[in-house]
N, C-alpha and C positions, 0 to 999 in steps of 0.2 A: 507493498500498500505506498505511496507520496505521501506529502504534504498537506497536498490536497479534498484526504481522501477517495483516491480515485485507485481501483482495486486492477492490475497490471496480471495475467497471468496468460497465460497459454502454454505448448508444451516446449512453445520457443522461448520463453521467460529466465534471464538467471538472474538475482540476487550481490549485487561484490561491495564489499559490508569490509570492516575495519572493526570489531569489536573494541581492539584498546581505546584504556582514557588515555592517556598519554602520550602517542608518539603513533606522526600522521605516519600512511602508507606509499610511498608513494615509487615509482617503480613496474608496483605490482602487473602481469602481463599473461594474453592465454594468446597462443599461437597456434592454427592451423589452417594446415594445407587441400588447396584450394586446386587445385592441377589445372589451370589455368582453361576451369567450365564453365568459369560459368561471368557474367560480363558484369552482374549486381548486386551493391547491398543492402538491403530495405531492413528498417525497422526504427524501434520508437526507445529512445534512454529520458527519464528520467530522475527526483530524485526519488530519493528514496526516508520514509518518516525518521524523525528526525536526527535529517541529514547538517550537518554543515556546511562543506563548503565537497566538491569532487571534480575533478577532472578525465575527462576522458577521451581519449585518440585513436586514431583508430587510420590504421596500415594498411599497406598493399605492399605487398616485397619490397618495406622498411621505406618505402617511401610516405609519407603523412597525411594521411588523404584530407582529414576531418581531422580539430580538436571542438569538444564541448566544454564548458564550466559550468557546473550544474551548485544552485544551491536552493537555499528554502525556498523562496520567493518561484524557482522556476518550473515555467508550464511543462509536461515531455513532449520533448522535440521527434518527430517524425524524420526519419532522415534516407536516402537514396543513395548508394553512393560509386560510380564508376565501378568497377577496378576487371575490369578487361585483360586477357591477359598475367592477370596474375597465379602466383605458384602460390601464397601465401598471402592471408590475411591477418593481422596483431588486435590485438583492443589491450589497451595501458592504459590501465587506474592509475589517481593520486584521488587520498583523501584523505580527509584532516580528524581529527581524533573521533570515533564515536560517528561515524559519516557510514554513508552508504548508499547508489546507485543503484540502479532498474534498466537493464539492459530486456527487453520485451518484442514479439514478432521479430524476431532474426529471421532473414529467410536470402539463401542467393537464388540467385534467379541465374 
C-alpha cells in the first residue's frame, strides 16, 4: 500500500524496503538477462507506506535509461522504456532509513 492508500497488487509487484532505522540502503540492485528479445519495459513505481525518500534507476546494458525520485507526496509513476537490443536490464535503488518503493505491473514486450 502506498501513502495514498492505494494497493498495488498483481503477480508483477515487488516492494523494495530498507528496514534499518539507522542506515540508508544505497546501490542495491537486481539485474535480469533478457537476451535482446524485448523492445519495451513498462510498469509503475510508487512510494511505500512510511517512505521518507527513495531513488530508482533503471538501466539497459549498464546505460542509465531513467531515474525516479520518490517521496511521501509522489503519486504513482507509470513508465514505458525502450530496451530494444538490450541483453540485460537492471533496477538499482537508494533508500533512506525505513523507506521503500513499490515496483508493480512490470512487463516486457
